[in-house]
C-alpha positions in Angstrom: 0.1 -0.1 0.0 3.0 2.5 0.6 4.7 1.7 -2.2 1.7 2.0 -4.2 0.6 5.5 -2.6 4.2 7.2 -3.1 4.6 5.7 -6.6 1.5 8.0 -7.1 3.4 11.1 -5.9 5.8 10.6 -8.2 5.9 13.0 -10.8 7.6 12.8 -14.8 10.9 13.1 -13.4 11.0 10.9 -10.3 11.2 13.4 -7.9 8.7 12.9 -4.7 6.4 15.2 -4.2 3.5 15.9 -1.4 -0.8 15.9 -1.0 -2.7 16.3 1.6 -5.3 13.2 2.4 -7.7 15.4 3.8 -7.1 18.7 2.2 -5.3 20.5 -0.4 -4.2 23.2 2.4 -0.9 22.9 4.2 -1.3 22.2 8.2 -2.2 25.9 10.3 1.5 25.9 11.1 3.1 26.6 7.5 4.3 29.2 6.4 3.0 31.0 3.4 5.2 29.0 1.2 3.9 25.7 2.2 0.4 26.9 2.0 0.7 28.3 -1.8 2.3 24.8 -2.4 -0.9 22.7 -1.1 -3.1 25.0 -2.6 -1.2 23.9 -6.1 -1.5 20.4 -5.0 2.3 19.7 -5.7 5.6 20.0 -4.0 9.0 18.9 -4.3 11.6 18.6 -1.3 15.3 17.8 -1.8 15.8 17.4 1.7 13.0 16.9 4.8 14.2 17.3 8.5 12.1 16.3 11.3 12.2 18.5 14.4 13.0 22.3 14.4 15.4 22.1 17.2 18.7 23.8 16.9 20.8 20.9 14.8 17.5 20.3 12.2 16.9 24.0 11.8 20.8 25.0 11.2 20.4 22.0 8.7 17.4 23.1 6.8 18.8 26.6 6.7 21.7 25.8 5.4 20.4 23.7 2.4 17.9 25.9 1.7 20.9 28.8 1.4 22.6 26.3 -1.1 19.7 26.3 -3.1 17.8 23.2 -2.0 14.0 22.9 -1.7 13.5 22.0 2.1 11.0 21.7 4.5 10.7 21.4 8.2 8.1 19.2 10.3 7.8 19.7 14.1 5.4 19.2 16.8 5.7 19.8 20.3 3.7 17.4 22.5 2.5 19.0 25.7 4.4 17.6 29.1 2.4 15.7 31.4 1.9 18.9 33.2 0.8 20.6 30.1 3.6 22.7 29.4 3.8 23.2 25.6 5.7 26.1 23.6 7.0 27.0 19.9 9.7 26.4 17.2 13.3 26.1 18.4 13.8 23.1 20.5 15.0 22.3 23.8 17.6 24.7 23.8 15.6 27.8 22.9 12.6 27.1 25.2 13.4 24.7 27.8 17.1 24.3 28.0 19.9 26.6 27.5 18.7 30.3 26.6 16.1 29.9 30.0 18.5 28.7 32.0 21.4 31.0 31.6 18.7 33.9 31.7 17.9 32.5 35.5 21.3 31.5 36.2 22.2 34.9 35.3 19.1 36.6 37.3 20.5 34.7 40.3 24.2 36.0 39.8 22.7 39.4 39.7 21.8 38.7 43.9 25.1 38.0 44.8 26.1 41.0 42.8 23.7 43.1 44.8 25.2 41.5 48.3 28.7 42.6 47.2 27.9 46.1 45.9 28.5 47.8 48.9 32.3 47.0 49.3 32.5 48.9 45.7 30.8 51.9 46.9 27.3 51.1 46.3 24.7 52.4 48.7 22.2 49.1 47.7 19.6 47.7 50.7 20.8 44.2 51.2 17.2 42.6 51.9 16.1 42.9 48.3 12.9 40.8 47.5 12.8 38.8 44.1 9.6 38.9 42.0 9.6 35.2 40.3 6.6 36.6 38.2 8.4 39.8 36.4 11.2 37.3 36.0 9.4 34.7 34.2 7.2 37.0 32.1 10.5 38.7 30.6 12.4 35.5 30.1 9.2 33.7 28.6 8.8 36.6 26.4 12.1 36.6 25.1 12.0 32.6 24.1 8.4 33.8 21.9 10.4 36.3 20.4 13.0 33.7 19.5 10.2 31.0 18.3 8.7 34.0 15.9 12.6 34.8 14.7 13.0 31.0 13.6 9.4 31.3 11.7 10.6 34.3 10.3 14.0 33.3 9.1 12.6 29.7 7.6 10.2 32.0 5.5 12.7 34.0 4.5 14.7 31.2 2.9 11.4 29.7 1.5 11.7 26.3 3.8 8.0 25.0 4.0 7.4 24.7 7.7 4.6 22.1 8.9 3.5 22.2 12.4 2.7 18.0 12.7 4.0 15.1 14.4 5.7 13.1 11.8 5.8 9.5 11.5 7.5 7.1 8.9 5.6 5.2 6.0 8.6 3.8 4.4 12.2 5.0 3.7 11.2 7.6 1.8 7.5 8.9 2.7 6.6 10.5 6.4 3.3 11.1 7.2 2.5 14.1 9.2 -0.4 14.5 11.8 -1.6 18.5 12.3 -3.4 19.1 15.8 -6.9 18.9 13.9 -6.2 15.6 12.9 -5.5 16.2 9.1 -3.0 14.3 7.8 -0.4 14.8 5.1 2.2 12.7 3.3 5.4 14.2 2.3 8.7 12.7 0.4 12.0 13.3 0.1 15.3 12.7 -1.5 17.0 13.2 1.5 15.5 13.1 5.4 17.2 13.9 8.6 15.9 12.9 11.9 16.4 16.0 14.3 13.8 15.4 17.2 16.3 15.9 20.6 14.9 14.4 23.5 12.7 14.9 26.5 13.0 14.7 30.6 12.5 11.0 32.1 9.8 10.7 34.5 10.3 7.4 37.3 6.9 6.4 36.4 7.6 3.6 39.1 7.0 6.0 41.6 4.0 6.7 43.1 2.6 9.9 42.6 5.7 11.0 40.8 3.8 12.0 37.1 0.8 13.3 38.8 2.9 15.9 41.0 6.0 16.5 39.7 7.6 18.5 36.9 10.7 18.7 34.7 12.9 20.7 33.1 9.8 21.2 30.3 8.2 23.1 33.0 9.9 25.1 35.5 11.3 27.9 32.9 7.5 28.8 32.1 6.0 28.4 35.8 4.3 31.9 36.3 4.5 31.9 39.9 7.3 30.7 42.0 8.1 27.4 42.2 9.0 28.0 45.9 10.1 25.4 48.5 11.3 22.8 45.9 12.9 19.1 46.1 15.0 18.4 43.1 15.6 15.0 42.2 19.0 13.8 40.6 22.5 14.8 40.1 23.2 15.9 36.6 24.1 19.0 35.0 20.2 20.0 34.7 19.6 19.0 38.3 22.3 21.1 39.7 21.9 24.2 37.2 18.0 24.3 38.6 18.9 23.8 42.0 21.7 26.5 42.0 19.8 29.5 40.3 16.5 28.5 42.4 18.8 29.0 45.2 20.2 32.1 44.3 16.8 33.4 43.8 16.3 32.9 47.6 14.4 29.9 47.3 14.5 26.7 49.9 16.0 24.0 47.8 17.5 20.6 48.2 19.2 18.6 46.1 18.4 14.4 46.3 20.8 12.6 44.5 21.3 8.6 44.8 25.1 8.7 43.7 27.6 10.9 42.4 27.2 14.2 41.1 27.7 15.0 37.6 28.2 11.5 36.1 30.6 11.4 33.4 32.6 14.4 34.3 35.5 15.2 36.3 34.8 13.9 39.8 37.0 15.9 42.0 35.8 19.5 39.8 32.2 18.3 40.3 32.7 17.7 44.2 33.9 21.4 44.2 30.7 22.4 42.6 28.7 20.7 45.0 30.9 21.9 47.9 29.9 25.2 46.8 26.6 25.0 46.4 26.1 23.7 50.1 28.2 26.2 51.1 25.8 28.8 49.5 22.2 27.6 50.8 21.6 24.4 48.9 20.7 21.0 51.3 21.9 17.9 49.5 20.2 14.6 50.6 23.4 12.3 49.2 22.5 8.4 48.8 18.5 8.5 48.9 15.6 7.9 46.6 12.0 8.9 46.4 9.9 6.6 47.3 6.7 8.3 46.6 5.0 11.7 46.3 1.8 12.2 47.9 -0.3 15.7 47.5 -1.7 17.3 51.0 -5.1 18.7 51.6 -3.2 22.2 51.9 -1.8 21.3 48.5 2.1 20.9 49.5 3.9 17.6 48.5 4.8 15.3 50.9 8.0 12.8 49.8 9.1 10.0 51.2 12.6 8.8 50.9 14.9 6.0 51.6 18.7 6.3 52.5 20.0 3.6 50.4 22.5 3.1 52.8 20.9 2.6 55.9 17.8 1.7 54.3 16.2 4.5 56.9 13.1 6.7 55.6 12.7 10.0 55.7 10.0 12.7 55.0 9.5 16.2 54.4 7.0 18.8 52.7 7.7 20.8 49.6 6.2 22.9 47.3 7.4 21.5 43.7 9.0 18.3 42.9 11.7 18.9 40.0 12.5 15.5 38.3 16.4 16.0 36.7 17.0 12.2 36.4 17.9 12.0 32.7 16.8 12.5 29.2 14.9 10.1 26.5 15.3 10.7 22.7 12.4 11.5 21.0 12.1 8.2 18.6 9.6 6.5 19.9 6.9 7.4 17.9 8.4 8.0 14.4 7.6 4.5 13.5 11.6 4.1 12.6 10.8 0.1 11.9 8.9 0.8 8.7 11.6 2.8 7.2 14.3 0.4 8.0 16.6 2.5 10.5 18.2 1.0 13.8 18.9 1.8 16.7 20.3 1.0 20.2 17.7 -1.0 21.7 18.4 0.1 25.0 18.7 3.9 24.4 16.2 3.8 21.5 18.9 6.3 20.1 19.7 5.7 15.9 23.0 4.5 15.5 24.6 6.7 12.8 28.0 6.7 11.0 30.7 9.4 11.1 28.8 10.8 7.9 25.6 11.1 10.5 23.9 8.6 7.9 21.6 6.0 9.7 21.0 1.9 8.3 19.4 3.5 5.8 22.0 5.7 3.6 19.5 8.7 2.3 18.3 9.0 6.1 20.2 10.9 8.7 20.0 11.5 12.3 22.0 14.7 14.2 22.4 15.6 17.9 20.2 14.3 20.9 18.8 11.3 19.0 22.1 10.2 17.2 24.1 7.4 19.3 27.2 8.4 20.7 26.9 12.2 20.1 27.4 14.9 22.9 23.9 16.4 23.8 25.0 20.0 23.1 23.2 22.6 21.2 26.7 24.1 19.4 27.8 20.6 18.5 24.3 19.7 17.0 24.3 22.9 15.0 27.6 22.5 13.1 26.7 19.0 12.5 23.3 20.2 11.0 25.6 22.5 8.9 28.0 20.4 7.9 25.6 17.2 6.7 23.6 20.3 4.9 26.7 21.5 2.8 27.6 17.4 2.0 24.3 16.9 1.2 24.8 19.6 -1.5 27.8 18.7 -2.6 29.8 21.9 -1.0 32.1 20.0 1.3 33.4 16.8 2.6 34.2 17.9 6.2 32.9 15.9 9.0 32.0 17.0 12.2 34.7 16.3 14.7 33.5 15.4 18.1 36.5 15.0 19.8 37.5 17.6 22.5 33.9 19.6 22.7 34.0 22.4 25.2 31.1 22.3 27.5 30.1 24.3 30.7 27.9 23.7 33.1 26.2 26.7 34.6 26.1 25.7 38.2 26.9 28.9 40.9 30.5 28.3 40.8 30.4 27.8 36.9 32.1 24.8 36.0 34.4 24.6 32.4 35.7 21.7 30.5 37.1 19.9 27.6 38.8 16.9 26.8 39.1 13.8 29.0 38.5 14.0 32.8 41.2 12.9 35.3 39.4 9.4 35.8 39.1 8.9 31.6 42.5 9.9 31.3 43.5 7.1 33.7 41.5 4.6 32.2 42.2 5.5 28.6 46.4 6.0 29.0 46.8 4.3 32.5 48.0 6.4 35.5 51.2 5.9 35.3 51.0 7.8 31.8 49.5 10.7 33.0 50.8 14.0 34.9 48.0 16.3 36.8 48.9 20.2 37.3 46.5 21.9 39.0 46.1 25.3 41.2 43.5 27.1 43.1 43.2 31.1 42.2 41.2 33.9 43.3 39.8 35.7 40.9 39.9 39.4 41.3 36.4 39.9 41.5 36.6 38.0 44.9 39.2 40.0 46.3 37.1 43.5 46.8 34.4 42.0 48.4 36.3 39.4 50.0 34.3 36.3 49.0 35.6 32.8 50.0 37.5 31.2 46.8 38.6 27.9 48.1 36.4 26.0 45.6 37.9 28.0 42.5 40.4 25.6 41.4 42.3 24.6 37.7 43.7 21.8 36.7 45.2 20.4 33.5 45.6 16.7 33.0 49.1 15.7 30.3 48.8 12.2 28.8 51.3 10.6 26.1 48.9 11.4 23.5 46.5 14.0 24.5 46.3 17.5 26.6 43.6 18.2 28.7 42.2 21.4 31.0 39.2 22.4 33.1 38.3 24.9 35.3 35.9 26.2 38.1 35.1 29.6 37.2 34.2 32.6 39.0 30.3 33.1 39.5 30.1 36.5 37.7 31.6 34.9 34.5 28.5 34.9 32.4 30.5 33.4 29.0 32.2 30.8 28.6 31.5 29.9 25.4 31.6 26.4 24.0 33.4 27.5 20.8 35.2 30.2 21.6 36.8 31.8 24.4 35.9 35.0 25.5 38.6 37.7 27.0 38.0 36.7 30.4 38.9 33.2 30.2 41.7 34.0 27.7 42.9 36.2 30.9 42.8 33.1 33.2 44.9 30.8 30.9 47.6 33.9 30.6 47.2 34.0 34.7 47.8 30.6 35.3 50.6 30.6 32.8 52.2 33.7 34.3 51.3 33.5 37.7 49.2 36.7 37.8 46.6 36.1 40.6 46.9 32.5 40.5 49.3 30.2 42.8 52.1 28.7 40.3 50.5 25.1 39.0 51.8 22.4 40.8 52.5 18.7 39.7 51.0 15.9 41.5 
């Protein structure tokens, strides 16, 4: 049946076209070019991108810029709490952008406390207005949603706000909010659907009463006293800015913080957070969440080591226990696309190609790729250039810098010390380290005991990582900001930094 439908959509030149099953008009989410094409009954696509996040949009825009006819299909399933957002993916709507803005809002509170040391007569008990901050952040995010729509229209990229699933290796079915179905085919298809937060469905009350990072940035009212469950970078970043905004915040972590990162550096991050008001329940797992008559959430947990149970009440429970790729509803098996049965991520090669040569996957849906926006964007652009015959360059995923935007920011590139030892052997790894005091800490007499730099040099590779000053706001994953260049200079020349020692 699918083959017959696809044959009916082929033109005399053998290129693929689309038509709607229920109507000849594009979905309500389509841009004007899509609507005009639907009215004519025909549209040819060289490239179809499933997913309107950073990687997918970068790929689509680059291909369109290079003269290809491109379509983007994107749909956001509301969170279990009903939160929804617009075009742009996780980073724009519920990730990097709102997270960094709220992180900055929290850092401003610390700067207010520092201000009197620099001559500013500022009241020290300054209240924070969550509603005002949230409205400003959300309005900015909405402006980015609109900006992406405009950029697609300017590049003549057809945009369809629909749920997509494969019919076969060349055809995708889109279902609009109203239920209308649209069939789209293309020579090349790119899957860039990203991921969503994981819920612990085995815990009583977790889904009914908890929220995730899909919701926290869109709350109209303050979350109040909050329990953050998890020790991922998402968990610690959210807990950090909540504490910084003056909210009673607790982090419940089963094992180690920031798994996969350097554990010495990770411990410095959590020590700093604890010293600035974040409470940690280490070695604990939640058992159930119950809503009380006064609308508070009663959480019961167990200490894994002792087996003893604990209990407390919170206004909000935030789950930050990992993410899952948005691949389960794509019907990948109908296209012959292979996935990792455990992670559900799509298996890809160095060309970003899946088990089907003309179908590709980039970003968080691809197995073995870092879940970082800059890498997804560059991978998408490079893929588009290869598909358009403009380049043969492949994405280099080695030594990708990243930053954890906790109150004491943590930036790193390359291997952690643990990974370096595992790869090269302890006898082949030398570690150079130093504590330092950022200049901004001096006048305000801030505690700098967790400000630390470490470099690990092996016989094959060179690595370095550093905990940054809370005032530092721009450690770009793809370029050096002036303050970080100065940090390296200070490390090398000994200015404001204890000379690094070998251990």
